[in-house]
Backbone as JSON, one array per atom type, in Angstrom:
{
  "sequence": "MSQEKSSRGIVFKINLYLLGASSYAVGAWLIWPDSLKWWGFGLLSIVLGLSAPVLLTKAIVMMARLHARDKEFAEFEEANPTAEPSELASIDDLKRAGMIK",
  "N": [[124.81, 14.18, 33.15], [125.56, 10.9, 33.93], [126.06, 7.79, 31.83], [125.42, 5.27, 33.22], [123.77, 6.19, 35.45], [121.61, 7.24, 34.02], [120.53, 4.96, 32.74], [119.69, 3.48, 34.77], [116.81, 3.39, 35.64], [115.69, 2.21, 33.34], [116.64, -0.35, 33.55], [115.48, -0.97, 35.8], [112.95, -1.03, 35.06], [112.96, -3.1, 33.15], [113.37, -5.34, 35.05], [111.15, -5.06, 36.31], [109.19, -5.81, 34.46], [110.22, -8.49, 33.97], [109.74, -9.73, 36.32], [106.94, -9.56, 36.55], [106.2, -11.01, 34.25], [107.12, -13.51, 35.06], [105.68, -14.04, 37.49], [102.81, -13.78, 36.51], [102.98, -16.14, 34.91], [103.45, -18.11, 36.76], [101.17, -17.59, 38.47], [99.13, -18.34, 36.7], [99.57, -20.93, 36.36], [99.31, -21.98, 38.85], [96.53, -21.38, 39.61], [94.91, -22.83, 37.81], [92.11, -24.62, 37.34], [90.76, -27.61, 38.71], [88.32, -28.86, 38.19], [85.49, -28.48, 36.1], [83.74, -26.93, 37.49], [84.92, -24.59, 38.39], [85.13, -22.7, 36.26], [85.78, -20.04, 36.02], [88.21, -19.27, 37.14], [89.73, -20.78, 35.43], [89.34, -19.14, 33.1], [90.52, -16.8, 33.98], [93.13, -17.79, 34.39], [93.99, -18.49, 31.72], [93.95, -15.84, 30.72], [96.07, -14.67, 32.37], [98.18, -16.41, 31.5], [98.31, -15.79, 28.73], [99.08, -13.21, 29.09], [101.62, -13.24, 30.06], [103.75, -13.88, 28.12], [103.66, -11.58, 26.56], [104.62, -9.65, 28.37], [107.1, -10.65, 28.86], [108.14, -10.41, 26.24], [108.21, -7.59, 25.97], [109.98, -6.97, 27.82], [112.33, -8.17, 26.8], [112.66, -6.66, 24.33], [113.14, -4.24, 25.53], [115.51, -4.75, 26.62], [117.1, -5.19, 24.37], [117.12, -2.77, 22.98], [118.41, -1.33, 25.12], [120.86, -2.43, 25.16], [121.81, -1.84, 22.42], [121.82, 0.9, 22.8], [123.88, 1.28, 24.66], [125.94, 0.28, 23.22], [126.02, 2.23, 21.1], [126.94, 4.45, 23.01], [129.26, 3.49, 23.75], [130.75, 3.34, 21.42], [130.77, 6.12, 20.71], [132.23, 7.16, 22.93], [134.57, 6.0, 22.25], [135.36, 7.09, 19.89], [135.59, 9.76, 20.49], [137.55, 10.69, 22.68], [138.1, 11.81, 26.08], [138.99, 15.07, 26.79], [142.19, 15.99, 27.62], [143.2, 17.6, 30.69], [144.98, 20.68, 30.57], [148.01, 22.17, 31.68], [148.17, 24.75, 34.15], [149.47, 27.91, 33.72], [152.39, 29.06, 35.15], [153.82, 31.59, 37.3], [156.34, 32.2, 36.57], [156.36, 31.2, 33.9], [154.46, 33.06, 32.77], [155.88, 35.61, 33.09], [158.11, 35.14, 31.5], [156.9, 35.04, 29.1], [156.16, 37.59, 28.78], [153.82, 38.53, 29.72], [153.33, 39.43, 32.32], [154.88, 41.67, 34.61]],
  "CA": [[124.36, 12.9, 33.57], [126.29, 9.66, 33.41], [125.37, 6.81, 31.16], [124.95, 4.42, 34.19], [122.76, 6.86, 36.07], [120.35, 7.24, 33.01], [119.99, 3.53, 32.43], [119.21, 2.65, 35.94], [115.46, 3.39, 35.46], [115.3, 1.29, 32.32], [116.99, -1.56, 34.07], [114.52, -1.29, 36.88], [111.76, -1.39, 34.31], [113.1, -4.42, 32.6], [113.32, -6.21, 36.05], [109.71, -5.3, 36.69], [108.48, -6.75, 33.41], [110.32, -9.93, 34.03], [109.02, -10.06, 37.55], [105.52, -9.56, 36.07], [105.99, -12.09, 33.44], [107.28, -14.85, 35.82], [104.44, -13.96, 38.3], [101.7, -14.14, 35.78], [103.1, -17.52, 34.49], [103.25, -19.03, 37.99], [99.78, -17.63, 38.98], [98.33, -19.01, 35.69], [99.77, -22.27, 36.59], [98.62, -22.09, 40.22], [95.0, -21.18, 39.68], [94.34, -23.61, 36.96], [91.1, -25.41, 37.86], [90.78, -29.31, 38.45], [87.15, -29.18, 37.63], [84.87, -27.51, 35.26], [82.89, -26.02, 38.3], [85.62, -23.2, 38.59], [85.65, -22.25, 35.01], [86.16, -18.58, 36.05], [89.57, -19.4, 37.39], [90.31, -21.17, 34.22], [89.49, -18.0, 32.37], [91.54, -15.84, 34.55], [94.44, -18.51, 34.21], [94.21, -18.34, 30.43], [94.51, -14.43, 30.57], [97.39, -14.51, 32.88], [98.92, -17.13, 30.75], [98.57, -15.0, 27.52], [99.96, -11.8, 29.46], [103.1, -13.46, 30.44], [104.65, -13.79, 27.08], [103.62, -10.34, 26.28], [105.56, -8.85, 29.38], [108.44, -11.07, 28.51], [108.45, -9.73, 24.84], [108.48, -6.26, 26.33], [111.36, -7.03, 28.68], [113.44, -8.6, 25.78], [112.82, -5.55, 23.47], [113.74, -3.02, 26.15], [116.95, -5.14, 26.88], [117.79, -5.11, 23.1], [117.34, -1.3, 22.87], [119.37, -0.85, 26.02], [122.19, -2.92, 24.55], [122.12, -0.89, 21.41], [122.13, 2.36, 23.18], [125.13, 1.15, 25.28], [126.94, 0.17, 22.21], [126.25, 3.47, 20.6], [127.61, 5.18, 23.85], [130.77, 2.86, 23.71], [131.32, 3.73, 20.04], [130.92, 7.45, 20.75], [133.39, 7.27, 23.78], [135.91, 5.56, 21.71], [135.62, 8.14, 18.85], [135.83, 11.0, 21.05], [138.16, 10.57, 23.96], [137.96, 12.94, 26.98], [140.04, 16.12, 26.76], [143.06, 16.06, 28.89], [143.33, 18.99, 31.21], [146.17, 21.42, 30.37], [148.7, 22.75, 33.02], [148.12, 26.16, 34.29], [150.6, 28.68, 33.54], [152.93, 29.37, 36.39], [154.23, 32.89, 37.34], [157.72, 32.29, 35.79], [155.95, 31.26, 32.48], [153.84, 34.47, 32.5], [156.95, 36.54, 33.12], [159.02, 34.85, 30.31], [156.03, 35.42, 27.83], [155.99, 39.13, 28.79], [152.32, 39.08, 30.13], [153.34, 40.26, 33.55], [156.19, 42.15, 35.01]],
  "C": [[125.04, 11.79, 33.08], [125.44, 8.55, 32.81], [124.7, 5.79, 32.17], [123.79, 4.96, 35.09], [121.34, 6.87, 35.35], [119.82, 5.97, 32.8], [119.48, 2.79, 33.56], [117.64, 2.51, 36.0], [115.0, 2.41, 34.42], [115.65, 0.0, 32.81], [115.84, -1.94, 35.09], [113.22, -1.65, 36.16], [111.81, -2.79, 33.77], [112.82, -5.48, 33.75], [111.84, -6.31, 36.42], [108.86, -6.2, 35.78], [108.97, -8.24, 33.51], [109.79, -10.48, 35.35], [107.68, -10.38, 37.2], [105.27, -10.83, 35.23], [106.08, -13.5, 34.19], [106.02, -15.14, 36.78], [103.03, -14.3, 37.64], [101.73, -15.74, 35.23], [102.85, -18.4, 35.65], [101.79, -18.9, 38.47], [99.01, -18.3, 37.98], [98.39, -20.52, 36.01], [99.11, -22.82, 37.98], [97.19, -22.24, 40.23], [94.2, -22.04, 38.61], [93.38, -24.64, 37.61], [91.11, -26.9, 37.79], [89.48, -29.68, 37.91], [86.38, -28.16, 36.84], [84.0, -26.51, 36.18], [83.53, -24.61, 38.52], [86.21, -22.77, 37.3], [86.09, -20.77, 35.06], [87.64, -18.51, 36.37], [90.34, -19.84, 36.11], [90.4, -20.08, 33.27], [90.49, -17.12, 32.78], [93.09, -16.59, 34.26], [94.76, -18.41, 32.74], [94.62, -16.94, 30.13], [95.69, -14.06, 30.99], [98.29, -15.22, 32.09], [99.36, -16.47, 29.28], [99.33, -13.78, 27.83], [101.36, -12.06, 29.62], [104.08, -13.31, 29.4], [104.75, -12.33, 26.55], [104.6, -9.46, 27.17], [107.07, -9.34, 29.01], [109.1, -10.56, 27.19], [108.89, -8.33, 25.13], [109.78, -6.07, 26.91], [112.59, -7.17, 27.65], [113.79, -7.37, 24.73], [113.51, -4.33, 24.24], [115.31, -3.52, 26.28], [117.83, -5.0, 25.51], [118.07, -3.57, 22.88], [118.39, -0.81, 23.85], [120.65, -1.2, 25.49], [122.65, -2.06, 23.44], [122.54, 0.57, 21.77], [123.46, 2.35, 23.83], [126.22, 1.04, 24.26], [127.16, 1.34, 21.46], [127.17, 4.33, 21.63], [129.12, 4.87, 23.81], [131.53, 3.42, 22.37], [131.74, 5.25, 20.11], [132.09, 7.89, 21.74], [134.53, 7.02, 23.21], [136.28, 6.5, 20.58], [136.11, 9.43, 19.47], [136.29, 10.96, 22.57], [138.04, 12.0, 24.79], [139.05, 13.87, 26.79], [140.77, 16.1, 28.01], [143.35, 17.42, 29.4], [144.84, 19.57, 31.09], [146.73, 21.92, 31.63], [148.39, 24.15, 33.0], [149.5, 26.75, 34.18], [151.19, 29.2, 34.89], [153.39, 30.92, 36.22], [155.48, 33.15, 36.39], [157.22, 32.25, 34.35], [155.29, 32.41, 31.9], [154.89, 35.53, 32.39], [157.72, 36.37, 31.85], [158.18, 35.22, 28.95], [155.76, 36.86, 27.64], [154.58, 39.47, 29.13], [152.44, 39.67, 31.38], [154.73, 40.75, 33.77], [156.73, 41.69, 36.34]]
}
């Protein structure tokens, strides 16, 4: 499995957390009531407003972990370059080595 393929789900999750945080923040701002008569919407707005930074923090933590993981992969790939394929022995090489007649 390639590194890009395995991190695709994490990036999708980060994007969902960011979308959720922005949606909660906008929703909290939009449903804030103008009068005390709609106190229930005010309570819901406070809950949404408090949830938005939590989701934003989760997204930032996931981004930091993904960055650290990508950095580890890069260091590993730099320290261990891929093996170069060797050439196959031709019939003449095998005859010279005495392996076939």
